[in-house]
N, C-alpha and C positions, 0 to 999 in steps of 0.2 A: 889266698886271694879268692873272692866270690866271683866265679865265672858266670853267674846268671845276671849280674848287675847290668851289663850293657843291654840285655834283652828287656830288662825291667824298665830302663830309661826310655827305650824305644816305644814300649807299650804305653808308658805314661805320656809321652809326646803325642801318640796317636789319640789317646783319650782326650787330651787337652784340645786337640784340633777337631773334636766332634765325633770321634769314634764311638763314644758311649751311646750316643743316640742310635748309631747304626747297629750296635750290638743289643739294644733293648728290644723287648717283644714288640711286634708291630702294633698290637692292640693299644699299648700305652700311648703311642703317638696320636691316636684318635680320641683319647680321653679329653673331656672338656666339662665345663660347668653347664648343666642341663636345666636347673631350676630357673624358672622365669620370675624375675622381680623378687628374688629371695630376700632382699633387704628391705622390701616394702617401700622403697623410695617412690614408686609409682602408685601408691595407695594399695588397694586390693587387686590390682590388675593381675590376672592369672590365677587368683585364689578364690575359692568359694567357701563361705563359712555358714554352718547350719543355723537356721532360725534367726538370721541377722545378728549373730552373736559377735562378729568380728568388726574391728575398726582399726584405723591407723592412728597412732599417737606420736607426738613429737618428743615425749619423754615418759618413761626412761627408754633409752636406745642403747644398743650394743655398738653399732657402727652406723655411720651416716647420720641422717637427721630424722629418720622415722623408724617405727617398729610396729609390729602387730600386737594388739591387745584384744583378747577374746574373753567373754564372760559366760560361764556355765549358768544355766537356769533350768530348774525342774529336771525333766528327763533329757535335756540337751546338754551335752558335755562340751559344747563350743568347739566343734571340730572344724578346722580350716584345712583345705586340701587342694592339691593340684595334680592333674594327670599329665604325665610326661612320657614322650616317646623314647623307647629304649631298643636295644638289640637283643635277640635271643642269645642264650648261653654266654652271658657277659656278667662281669662283676662290677658292682657299684658301691660307692661310699656315700652314705647319707649322714649329714650332720647339721647342727643348728645350735643357737644360743637361746636359752630360756630363763625366765624368772617366774617364781610362784610356787604353789604347792600342787603336787601330783600333776606334773606336766609331762605329756607323752610326745614322742616323735617316732614315726614308723612309716612303713610302706606296705601296701596291699596290691594284690594282682601280680605278684612276682612270678607266678607259675611254678615256684618251688616252695620255699617256706617263707611266709610273710614275717616281717620282723618289726619289733618295736623296742624302744628303750625309754626310761622315764626317770624322773627325780621326785622323791617324796617332798623335798623342801629345798628351794633355791632362792634365798632372800636376795641374792644378787645374781648377776648373769652367770650361768653355768652351761658348759658345752655338753651336748648329747651327741653320740656318734654310734653308728652301726653300719653293717655291710650286708649285702645280699647278692645272690646270683640268680639271674633270670632263667626261666625254663626254655625249652627248645622252640616253643612257638610264641613266646611272650614278646609283644611289640610295644606295650605301654604298661606303666605302673602308676599307682596313685600314692603320693607322699602326703603326709598329714602331720598335724600337731593337734592335740586337744587337752583339755583340762579334765576335771572330775566333778561329779554331781555334788552340788551344795558347797563348792569351794569358791573363793573369790576369783576375780579376773586374773589371767596369766598374761605374760608377754613373751613374744618370740621374735627373733631377728636373725639375719644372715643365714637363712636356711639354704642348704646346698645339697645337690645331688651331682656327684662327680663320676664320670665314666663315659663309655663310648655312646655317642648319639645314634639314634635309629633313623630310619628314613623319615624325612620331614612330613608332617601331616599337612595336607592341603585343605584350605577352606572349602566346604562343600559347594556344589553348584546351586544356583538359584532354583528353588522349588517351582514346579509347574503343576498344572492340573488341580489347583485348589477349587473345591466345590462346596457350596452351601446346600444343606439338606432342607427339609421342611421345617420352617420356624414354628415355634409356639408364640404365645403372647410375650414371653420374657426370655426366650432362649433361641439360639441358632446353632445347629450342629454343622461342623466343618470336617471335611476329609480331604486327603491328598495322597499322591503316590510317594513312596519312600525315596529319599535321596541318598545315593551312595556316600558312605563316610560320615553321615550325620549321626550324632548321638542324641540330639534333641532338636526341638523346633520351637521358635518363639512365635507367638500369635499377637498380631496387632489389630486394634480396632480404631478406626479413624486416625491412624498414624501413631497411636500410643500402645506400647506393649502392655498386654493385659493378662498374659498367661504363658505357660510353658508346657509342652507335651513331649513325652518320650516316645510315643507311638505316632501313628499317622491319622489321628482324629482328635478333635477337641470340641467341646460344647461351650459356647459363650452363653453365660447366664446372667441373671440380674438386669436384664434389658427392659426397656420401656415398651408397653404395647403400642402397636400401630406406628412404629418408628423405623426408618431406613438406617441401616448400618453398613459400613464398608470394612472388609477384613483383608489382611495380608498375613503371610507367614514367611519366616526365614529359617534356614537350616544352620545348625550350630555344631561345632566340635571343638577340640582343644586348640585348634589353630585360629578359630574365630567364628564370625557370623557371616553368612552369605548375604547377598542383596535380597531385598524382599520380593515376594512373588507378585504377579499381577493381581490387582485387587478384585474381589468379588463382592457383590452387594446382596443384601437380603433385608426384607421388611418383616418385622414381627407382626403377628396377627393382633386384631383388636381384642378387647376384653382382658381376661387374666385377673390375677389377684384373688381368685376364689370368691368373687362377689364383692370384693373390697371396694369396687367403684360405687356401690350403693351406700357405703358408709359416708358420713360427713367428712369433710377434709380434716377436721380435728375430732377424734372420737374418744370418749371416756368409756372404759370397759370395767365392769365390776362383777364379782361373784356374789350371788344371792344364796344364803344358807336356806335352801328350800326344803331340805330333808333332815335338818338338825338345827339346834339352837346355838350350841357352842359358847355359851356365856354371854353372848352379845344380844340375845333376844331374837325372837322371830320377827321378820319383816314381811308383810304381805306383798304379793306382786303388785297389787293396785297402789300400794303406798311408796313404791320406788319412785323417786323424783325424776323429772324429765331430763335432768343432767346426764343420765346414764344412756349411752347409745347402744351398748351391747351388754346384755344381761346373761351371765352364765349360771345355769342352774347347778348348784353343788349338792350332791354329786350323783351321777350314775355309777353304781358299783357292781362288781361281778358276784355271782353266787359262790364262786371259788376262784382262787388265783388263776388257775389254768383253764377254766371253763369257757371263757369268752362270752358268757351269758350275762349281759348287763341289765340291771333292774333299777328303776327309779320310783320312789314313793315320796309323797309329801310327809313332812315332819309329823310324827304321831301326836295326838292331842295331849297325851300325858307329859310330853316334853315341851310342846308348844301349844299352850291353851288357846292362843289367839289365831291358830292356823285356820285359813279359809277352807271351804269345801273344794273338791276337785272341780266342780262346775264353775265356781267363782274364780279359781286359779286359771282355768283355761280361758275364761272370758277376759280376765285381766291380761293374759298373754296376747290375745287378739287385739285388745285395746292398745297395748304397747306397739304392736306391729302396725296398727293403723296410724299411729303417730310417728312411724318411720324408724322404730327401734327394732333391734335384732335380739331374739331370745334363743339361746343355744343350750344343749345339754352338755355339761362338762363331765368327762369320764375320768375316774381315778381319784385324785386327791391323796392326802397323806395315808389314809387307811384303805384305799381301793386299789390294791395291787392287781395289775392286769398283765398276764404273760400269755401272749398268743403263740404258744410253742408248737402248735399243730395247725394243719389246714382246717381241721374240724373246728377248732377254737376260733380260727379266723372267720369261718363262715357263720358260726353262731354269733360272733360279735357283730357282723354285718346285719344279720336278721334281727337281733335283739335291739341294737341301736336304732335300726329303721323303725321298729315298732314304737319305741319311745318318741322319736321324731314325729311319726304319724299320729300317735295318740294325742300329743300335746300341740300339734301343729307348729313345730319349731323350725327355725331358720337354718340350723346347722349343728356343728359339732365342735367342742373344745376338747383338746387332748391334754390332760393334766396328769400324765403318767409320772409317778414319783417312786421313791424307794428302789425296789428291785424289779420293777416292771420291765425295764429295758437294760440289757447288758450285751456285751460283745463276746462271742466265743473266741477262744485262742486261735490265732491265725486270721481272724477277720480284721484286717488292718487298713483297708481302703474304704473310706466313707462313700466313695462314688459307686462302689460295687459291693454292697453288704451281702454277707452270707448267713448271718445268725438268724435262725427261724423267727425269733420274737420281733426282730427288726423287719425282715422281709414280709412277714405275714401282716404286720401293722400297716406297712406301706400299701400292700395289695388291698387290704380291707378299706382303707380310707379312699383309695382310688375308685373302688367299687361303689362306695357311697356317693362320691362326687359324680360319678357317671350316672348313677340312679337319679339324683336330684337336680343335676344340671348346673348351669352357670351361676344361678342365684344362691347355690349352697355356700354357706359361710363356714370357713374352716379356720380355727385359731388354735394356738398351742401355748402352753404355759410351763415350759421346762425350768428346772433349776439351773443355776450357773454351772454346777458340777457336770451337767450333761451337755453343756454347750461351750461356753467360753473356756472352761478348763481344757477343752480339746486343743487349745493353742499349745499347751505343754504336754498333755498326756492323751493317749487314745487307746481305750481298751486296756488289755493286760500288758501292752507294750512289746517292743521287740525282744525283750529278754524275759518276759513273764513277770508276775509278781505285782503288777499294778492292779488297781481296782478296775474290773472289766466294765464298769458302768461309766467310766470317764469318757466324756464326749459322745455318749451313746445316742443322743438325740440328733447328732449331725447328719447321719445318713437319712433319717426320717425327714428332717427339714429340707435337705438337698433334693431328695427324690420328689417331694411334694411342693417345691417352691413355686411351681406354676399354678398350683391349686390353692396356695396359702393366702388367706385374707390377712391375718395378723399373727405375728410372733410377739408375745410379750413375756420375755424371760423374767423369772422371779428374782429381782435384785434384792432379795432378803433371805433370811435363814441361810446365809452363805458364809463360807470362809473367805479369806483373802484370795483374790484371783489376779493373776498376772495379765496386764493389758498389753497392747501393741507397743508400748514404750518400754517393755520388759521390766516394769516395776509392778510391785504388788499393790492392789487397791482394796480397801476395806469398806464395809457397809456404813451407812448412816449419813453420808454427805454427798454433795453434788459430784465430787470427783469419781465416786464409784459408778454412778449412773452414766456419767459422761464416758468413762473408759469402757464400760461393758457395752454400751449402745454403739459406740464407735466401732467396736469389734464386729458387731452384727452388720453394720452398714459398709464397712471397708472390706471385710473378709480377712482371712488369716491362713497361714500354712498350718495344717493339722499336725500336731506333735512336732512342730518345727520342720516338717518336710515340705520344702518349697515345690516339690513335684505334686503334692497333694494339697492344693489350695482350695479352701472353702470360700466360694465367691460370696460377696456381700449381698444382702437383700435390698430391695427397693425401700426408700424411706417410708413410703405409704404402707408398707407391710410390717412396720415395726412400731410397737408401743413400749413404754417403760413400765415394768411391773414393780409396785411398791406396796407396803402395808399401809392401811388407812389410819392406823393409830398405834400407839406403843403396845396396846394389848393384842393387836392383830398378828404381830410377828416380830422377830429380831430384825434390826436394820431400819426401823422407822426413820423417815427423813422429814425434817421440818418443811413447811411450805416455802420458807425462804430458800432453802437448799434445793428444793424441787424446781423453783423458778430459775435458780442459777443453772441447773442442769439443762433446762429447756433453752435458756438464753444461749448457752454455749453451743448446743447441738444444732439449733435452728438459726442462730444469728452470729455465731462465732464471737460471742461476748461473755464476759464473766467466766472464762474457762479455767482460771486458776493455773496450776502447773501442767496439767495435761492438755496437749494441743490435738484437736481432732484432725482427721485426714480429709475432712470436707465440711461444708456447711449444709446441713440436712433440713432445708426449709419446709419440706413436705412430710416431715416426721408425723406419723398418724396421731399419736396422743399418749394417754396413760392408761394403765390397768391397775386396779387395786384389789387386794384381799383385805376387806370385803365390803360390800354395800351395807351389810348388817353392822360391821364395826364402824363404818363411817357414820351411820345413824347414831350409834352409841357415843360417838365423839362429836356430836352436834354438826355433822356434815362438813367438817373442816376440809377434808380432802377434795370433795366434789366442788365445794364453793371456791376453793383456791383454783381449781381447774377452770371453772366458769369465768373467774376474774382475770386469768392470765392473758396478757396482751401478746398474741402470736405475731403481730405485724412488726 
């Protein structure tokens, strides 16, 4: 006879009556589902996806009626994450269902060992699971899913973090003490005291959210001169967003635009091969038609790459038999200026590499460029740095606060020139798309190194000088395919490319997909579209019909094709072309089309 059986039956009865719960560890009783909206039934509520890569789709789904779909692009691996409150010294189970190639699920900020798990290939829904234990002082972790670079979109659904919940995070208090500093013509600096528990702050202008700050300051840019603005901020953390602060008002100063107010509402900009022929033939300054409102003299070039010593000479007679004398050239410049035209010295070009790596080179740049401006009586400066003139050193990752000497010294040099010549000084820039719009995907050598350090390298220069900038005319030619704000690649030669590239300049974009580092859009009157004048002038020639379509879309929201702009930019300044000489070679097709275009 088994004498233990009666005790066994008694224990079984006790368990059936709930004794099991009483005997389990107390921590298990507190375990619960902590992930917010893990099935994405409420859209992306609670989740943040890098570079706008995430969206909610009705199919395919694992459970419910919706799932996450995120698309890697460029250097963005389509990471979607949520920060969750947890308890110290506690164990958690993380799981989720995924579809796609190279899909990851993980957690960071655990205070012990961060974890991740992944699948190389999941043609149908596959469950990923892992566990972790928090550190002694850990009160929150970030759970995430992401794909891999260059792979198609992936899906995720029913993401779960199960374990003991931490103390609830409370929405921060409403910020107080918002103050506006001294405005410029296009910007207003804002500051405020820190709010306890806030992880970031939203900035509102006229009731519309315009930016996010992780610190206690923000500069609103891209504003209109002599205009009153109202600003508010709110404090944000994982629990939500506070009420908005009391509004403060500020009025931008008059002027601005680096002398842009003196240009006609619609301006045609062209480069004149004044120092070389380049197969198109030499064109005298006096023979430049009145169509051209800004004439950039190509080029001032350095005596060496790092000297900063810029020189300019007219094309030698041996190369340009019909070149005018210095006296006639200067007289023709004065005649153009008397007719309301602007004549600038353009520095750089394809062969004129300029690296202001030292303060000595910076100062030499200022003095030598000043001498050219003074000798020829010019109206200002065009920066056409190409090739390896501008690049970002490793660790220089924030366009708002550059540290690379070639960038910092150029900014200081141009500011010195602007201060010397005053409000009428005309400043233009002609970067390639590689140095500007590519910054939407890549910036410098990147967070892991290995990228081209020149990617996006013009962005800190443009940003620092935006209040002095008359015109930015990016070269929409000699370019590879570039991703637009629709996260699609656009290629040269048609209206679509110019629409997408120009919309990026006017709308602004997160640099390298980082929404905390947003490059603000420029004013439309500061932007012109850069194109080659003929098929011989450069790759990416665009027919007059396609040029007109681009202008229709950008200024009237008509003929836009598949790309939809983020605004209607009726005050877009105009067009730039390389070059006046090539346009003459092509029977003035480019400038005549500009003159004939109906802007109304």
